[in-house]
Residue, then its C-alpha position, 0 to 999 in steps of 0.5 A: m521250096q515255094e518256087d517248086i510249089d508254084a511250078f507244080v500248081a502252074y502245071l496243075v492249072a495249065e495241063v491237068g485243069v484242076s478246079p481252083h478249089t483243088v489248087s487251094a487244097y494242094r497249095r495248102d498241103l504242100q506248104q504245110y509239108a514244106e514247113h515241116l521239112l524246113a523245120h527239120g533241115s530238109s527240102f522237097l529234093q532232099a526228102t526221104e521216106e523217113d521224112i514223110t513217114a515222120y510228117l504223116g505221124t505228126l498229122r495223126h498226132r494232131g488228130l487229123s482223120r484218116a481220110s485227111v492224112q490220105r488226102k495230104l499224102s496224095s498231094l505229096r505223091q503228085l508233087h514228087k512225081f512232078l519233081v521227077r518228071e521235071g528232071l529236078t530229081d531222080k528219087d521219089p520218096t513216096r514210091n514205096l509208102a503204103t496208102p492209109q486204108p480208109a476206116r471201115r464204116l460200121p453197117k447201119v442197123l435197125t433196133v428189133q422194134q424198128c424191124l418189127t414196126l417195119l414188118d407190120a407196115p404192109n396192109l395184109q388185106t391187099p394182095e401187094g401188101l401181103r406179098d410185101a409183108a412176106m418179102l420183108t419178113l423173109m429177108y429179115a428172117t434169113g438175111l438174104r441179099v436183095s438180089e437173092l430175094v428177088s431171084l428166089r424160085r418156088h422150088t427153093i422153099d422147103a416148107e416141110r423142113g422149114v428151110l430155104r435154099v439160095r444160090g448166092k455169090g460165086s454160085k454157092e448154094r446155102v441152106i438157111p432156116i426160115a422162122p415160123l412167122a416168115l414161113d406162114l406169111l410166105q405160104l399165105y402169099l403162095q396160096e392167096v396171092r401168087p396164083h392171081f398174079e400169074k400171067y405167063e405159063g412156066e414163070d417160076g419166080l417166087f415173088l411176082t408183080r401184078r403184071g406177072r413178072p418177078m419183082t425187081r431189085v429197084r421196085f422192092w427198094q422202092n417198096v421198102k422206102q414207102y414202108c419206112r415212111l409209113a412206119g416212121i423208120p429213117e428213109d436212108t434204110s435200105p433192103h441191105t439194112l435188114r440183112h445187117s439187122f439180121a446178122t446183128h440181132l442174131l449175134e446179140g441173141g448169142a449165135d456164133l460167128r461161124s453160123i452167121q457167116e454160113m447163113l449170110g454166105h460170106s466167103s470168110l469169117g473176117v467179113t462177118q466179124i464186122y458185126t461184132h463191132v456193130s454189137a459192141a457199139r450198140k451195147r455201149e450206147v445202151y450202157d451210156a444211156t441207161h447205166p447209173r455209173a455211166r452218168r455224172r452230175d454236172a455243175s447244176g447237180e443234174m445227171g449227165t452223160s459222162 
């Protein structure tokens, strides 16, 4: 099998042009695979789908991450395709194997206090500060996507009913309630700032820059970064973090998933269910940090996390 590995590596270098680092990774993966097959009386040309499934199982049993297993399987696929292409066999045992799906990352969320600190960062005594405060507060109060926020028009706000109409993905319209504080800031912006920012007749964008044009996604993202620095919030916070925080805090407050799904504009409940995992993880952190039964004494007699 070493000859097969050498031939495959030569092919990668000469015809594919992969980097030396990638070559080393392929060689390492395939040598481990060869050792497994040899220990079970098999070889590359004799390997079956069951052999590969068993090998991947041993990798997972050794504690390798899903991403590492996925990379090793990719090495195996490339090798067996090469062996078929070279006419050394007519069977590819990896053909029908499913690729392990990467673990879904939990979305980053802020604590309630971090959100409130961020919302207090803009200077309400300046026109831009009042506008930005209205935007940040509205986003946290409604869970809007940033693209939806900057696309709002004046007529989409129903101040009398305290709701917002927004057209999201797939041109689907949804109605979202607006918290009183967000509505108050929004009305203050409309009364005291927007008239001074209007430069073009017929411009219906809700949030305008001083030049009279609607706020862009990039500009708003830059503003969020600036306010994160002022508030001492991690700078990897993005506008979308406020959307995730909105959903997580609603769930922690007792809101049902179906209502959160409708407010976020998710096409399926399955997408919204990620926030149940976020909420559970946050509760675990709080429990581990604060509950006496979650802590034990270490060898010195001090309390430590179990």
